[in-house]
N, CA, C and O atoms as a DFTB+ gen file, in Angstrom:
268 C
 N C O
     1  1      14.611       1.778      -3.385
     2  2      15.930       2.199      -2.751
     3  2      17.094       1.086      -3.009
     4  3      16.907       0.048      -2.375
     5  1      17.951       1.106      -3.609
     6  2      18.959       0.278      -4.128
     7  2      20.006       0.060      -3.049
     8  3      20.484      -1.056      -2.844
     9  1      20.360       1.157      -2.351
    10  2      21.533       1.145      -1.500
    11  2      21.026       0.410      -0.064
    12  3      19.909       0.460       0.452
    13  1      22.299      -0.320       0.419
    14  2      21.909      -1.160       1.652
    15  2      21.455      -0.507       2.782
    16  3      22.200       0.348       3.262
    17  1      20.275      -0.751       3.367
    18  2      19.718      -0.143       4.674
    19  2      20.291      -0.788       5.877
    20  3      20.806      -1.904       5.936
    21  1      20.151      -0.053       6.686
    22  2      20.360      -0.649       8.129
    23  2      19.303      -1.467       8.749
    24  3      18.147      -1.318       8.353
    25  1      19.565      -2.283       9.645
    26  2      18.494      -3.143      10.058
    27  2      17.340      -1.939      10.619
    28  3      16.175      -1.990      10.224
    29  1      17.689      -1.141      11.330
    30  2      16.740      -0.004      11.791
    31  2      15.963       0.494      10.442
    32  3      14.735       0.434      10.375
    33  1      16.697       0.947       9.467
    34  2      15.870       1.372       8.171
    35  2      15.150       0.267       7.751
    36  3      13.961       0.536       7.583
    37  1      15.410      -0.722       7.554
    38  2      14.608      -2.008       7.003
    39  2      13.389      -2.336       8.103
    40  3      12.381      -2.873       7.644
    41  1      13.428      -2.091       9.278
    42  2      12.256      -2.234      10.344
    43  2      11.427      -1.045       9.912
    44  3      10.259      -1.342       9.659
    45  1      11.689       0.003       9.793
    46  2      10.999       1.165       9.427
    47  2      10.205       0.994       7.896
    48  3       9.037       1.275       7.630
    49  1      11.008       0.571       7.220
    50  2      10.573       0.384       5.731
    51  2       9.435      -0.923       5.887
    52  3       8.411      -0.770       5.220
    53  1       9.512      -1.959       6.559
    54  2       8.511      -2.865       6.891
    55  2       7.425      -2.241       7.342
    56  3       6.390      -2.428       6.702
    57  1       7.380      -1.352       8.537
    58  2       6.145      -0.582       8.936
    59  2       5.492       0.080       7.868
    60  3       4.266       0.004       7.775
    61  1       6.203       0.754       7.008
    62  2       5.637       1.667       5.896
    63  2       4.979       0.582       5.030
    64  3       3.810       0.785       4.704
    65  1       5.534      -0.456       4.647
    66  2       4.689      -1.383       3.846
    67  2       3.455      -1.957       4.544
    68  3       2.370      -2.075       3.975
    69  1       3.697      -2.318       5.856
    70  2       2.516      -2.603       6.467
    71  2       1.322      -1.878       6.468
    72  3       0.170      -2.302       6.368
    73  1       1.803      -0.543       6.613
    74  2       0.608       0.497       6.672
    75  2       0.039       0.660       5.263
    76  3      -1.114       1.060       5.099
    77  1       0.776       0.378       4.339
    78  2       0.135       0.535       2.810
    79  2      -0.695      -0.572       2.800
    80  3      -1.804      -0.441       2.281
    81  1      -0.358      -1.686       3.297
    82  2      -1.216      -3.153       3.009
    83  2      -2.404      -3.026       3.646
    84  3      -3.373      -3.714       3.323
    85  1      -2.445      -2.066       4.684
    86  2      -3.789      -2.079       5.695
    87  2      -4.806      -1.130       4.973
    88  3      -5.941      -0.963       5.419
    89  1      -4.379      -0.559       3.917
    90  2      -5.236       0.256       3.099
    91  2      -5.924      -0.143       1.875
    92  3      -5.555      -1.250       1.484
    93  1      -6.702       0.351       1.239
    94  2      -7.396      -0.285       0.087
    95  2      -6.298      -0.141      -1.205
    96  3      -5.680       0.909      -1.378
    97  1      -6.172      -1.026      -1.867
    98  2      -5.391      -0.970      -3.060
    99  2      -5.598      -2.136      -3.988
   100  3      -6.064      -3.146      -3.461
   101  1      -5.340      -2.178      -5.250
   102  2      -5.682      -3.189      -6.176
   103  2      -4.871      -4.515      -5.733
   104  3      -3.830      -4.315      -5.108
   105  1      -5.238      -5.815      -5.988
   106  2      -4.915      -6.772      -5.668
   107  2      -3.268      -7.161      -6.108
   108  3      -2.463      -7.814      -5.444
   109  1      -3.085      -6.553      -7.391
   110  2      -1.697      -6.833      -7.945
   111  2      -0.673      -5.993      -7.284
   112  3       0.474      -6.419      -7.146
   113  1      -1.058      -4.719      -6.833
   114  2      -0.289      -3.895      -6.091
   115  2      -0.053      -4.442      -4.599
   116  3       1.019      -4.306      -4.009
   117  1      -1.039      -4.998      -4.128
   118  2      -0.904      -5.650      -2.657
   119  2       0.125      -6.816      -2.658
   120  3       0.949      -6.942      -1.752
   121  1       0.024      -7.784      -3.870
   122  2       0.744      -8.607      -3.986
   123  2       2.215      -8.230      -4.018
   124  3       3.081      -8.798      -3.353
   125  1       2.427      -7.161      -4.901
   126  2       3.702      -6.475      -4.977
   127  2       4.322      -6.127      -3.692
   128  3       5.487      -6.380      -3.388
   129  1       3.331      -5.444      -2.858
   130  2       3.991      -4.877      -1.638
   131  2       4.342      -6.003      -0.647
   132  3       5.359      -5.946       0.044
   133  1       3.504      -6.991      -0.600
   134  2       3.612      -8.227       0.292
   135  2       5.036      -8.907      -0.310
   136  3       5.894      -9.323       0.468
   137  1       5.164      -8.962      -1.460
   138  2       6.525      -9.523      -1.958
   139  2       7.637      -8.676      -1.599
   140  3       8.653      -9.271      -1.240
   141  1       7.663      -7.530      -1.617
   142  2       8.848      -6.790      -1.290
   143  2       9.028      -6.863       0.439
   144  3      10.130      -6.974       0.977
   145  1       7.967      -6.794       1.046
   146  2       8.007      -6.926       2.422
   147  2       8.673      -8.205       2.676
   148  3       9.568      -8.118       3.517
   149  1       8.467      -9.453       2.141
   150  2       9.082     -10.735       2.256
   151  2      10.508     -10.717       2.077
   152  3      11.237     -11.394       2.801
   153  1      10.999      -9.906       1.060
   154  2      12.409      -9.875       0.809
   155  2      12.678      -8.967       1.895
   156  3      13.488      -9.493       2.658
   157  1      12.299      -7.719       2.309
   158  2      12.797      -7.121       3.318
   159  2      13.065      -7.769       4.639
   160  3      14.095      -7.652       5.302
   161  1      11.963      -8.492       4.942
   162  2      12.072      -9.517       6.125
   163  2      13.121     -10.451       6.287
   164  3      13.691     -10.676       7.354
   165  1      13.409     -11.099       4.980
   166  2      14.446     -11.904       4.770
   167  2      15.961     -11.333       5.112
   168  3      16.854     -11.940       5.704
   169  1      15.996      -9.988       4.568
   170  2      17.074      -9.398       5.160
   171  2      17.267      -9.035       6.201
   172  3      18.427      -8.960       6.605
   173  1      16.243      -8.699       6.965
   174  2      16.357      -8.343       8.389
   175  2      16.892      -9.530       9.117
   176  3      17.749      -9.467       9.999
   177  1      16.223     -10.805       8.604
   178  2      16.843     -11.853       9.393
   179  2      18.357     -12.229       9.107
   180  3      19.083     -12.770       9.941
   181  1      18.700     -11.914       7.963
   182  2      20.058     -12.216       7.364
   183  2      20.991     -11.158       8.514
   184  3      22.054     -11.485       9.042
   185  1      20.295      -9.897       8.703
   186  2      21.388      -9.047       9.121
   187  2      21.327      -9.489      10.788
   188  3      22.321      -9.398      11.509
   189  1      20.172      -9.915      11.208
   190  2      20.142     -10.093      12.649
   191  2      21.215     -11.431      12.759
   192  3      22.061     -11.431      13.653
   193  1      21.125     -12.503      11.846
   194  2      22.249     -13.537      11.940
   195  2      23.664     -13.004      11.989
   196  3      24.476     -13.509      12.763
   197  1      23.953     -12.108      11.275
   198  2      25.371     -11.584      11.242
   199  2      25.591     -11.126      12.567
   200  3      26.550     -11.580      13.192
   201  1      24.739     -10.184      13.144
   202  2      25.184      -9.579      14.471
   203  2      25.362     -10.659      15.275
   204  3      26.356     -10.706      16.000
   205  1      24.366     -11.746      15.263
   206  2      24.595     -13.034      16.288
   207  2      25.781     -13.416      16.402
   208  3      26.382     -13.437      17.477
   209  1      26.367     -13.843      15.050
   210  2      27.593     -14.435      14.810
   211  2      28.865     -13.508      15.265
   212  3      29.961     -13.919      15.646
   213  1      28.480     -12.297      15.140
   214  2      29.757     -11.365      15.962
   215  2      29.691     -11.413      17.265
   216  3      30.696     -11.305      17.968
   217  1      28.400     -11.594      17.769
   218  2      28.511     -11.574      19.299
   219  2      28.995     -12.953      19.856
   220  3      29.561     -13.022      20.947
   221  1      28.798     -13.851      19.214
   222  2      29.502     -15.236      19.630
   223  2      30.870     -15.106      19.504
   224  3      31.561     -15.626      20.380
   225  1      31.422     -14.501      18.562
   226  2      32.867     -14.352      18.304
   227  2      33.501     -13.350      19.556
   228  3      34.508     -13.612      20.213
   229  1      32.727     -12.263      19.688
   230  2      33.313     -11.627      20.653
   231  2      33.250     -12.325      21.991
   232  3      34.227     -12.270      22.737
   233  1      32.248     -12.925      22.309
   234  2      32.038     -13.554      23.698
   235  2      32.789     -14.921      23.759
   236  3      32.644     -15.642      24.746
   237  1      33.512     -15.253      22.816
   238  2      34.274     -16.607      22.815
   239  2      33.332     -17.785      22.522
   240  3      33.810     -18.917      22.436
   241  1      32.094     -17.585      22.375
   242  2      31.320     -18.892      22.567
   243  2      31.044     -19.254      20.990
   244  3      30.286     -20.160      20.643
   245  1      31.716     -18.476      20.160
   246  2      31.516     -18.841      18.628
   247  2      32.819     -19.735      18.035
   248  3      32.846     -20.126      16.868
   249  1      33.744     -19.965      18.871
   250  2      34.864     -20.517      18.169
   251  2      34.463     -21.807      17.528
   252  3      35.021     -22.185      16.498
   253  1      33.420     -22.562      18.160
   254  2      33.408     -24.068      17.672
   255  2      32.587     -23.777      16.248
   256  3      32.738     -24.640      15.384
   257  1      31.786     -22.713      15.945
   258  2      31.021     -22.183      14.896
   259  2      31.938     -22.309      13.921
   260  3      31.840     -23.208      13.085
   261  1      32.995     -21.368      13.913
   262  2      33.939     -21.121      13.016
   263  2      35.080     -21.963      12.621
   264  3      35.849     -21.559      11.749
   265  1      35.284     -23.330      13.309
   266  2      36.333     -23.963      13.304
   267  2      36.113     -24.957      12.061
   268  3      36.992     -25.762      11.752
């Protein structure tokens, strides 16, 4: 999936990857699935960071962050 997913879609995709990893699969496929999951997890963290920054700006607490 090349288009950008929402945070919720990324969580759903992570759950799918975890389900795949719970089953039997060759080691190379398991490693590729794990690597994909780690990339998605980083994307989730980045998306959460963006939302936190927006909340700080909205509440006025983030003024010092952006100066």
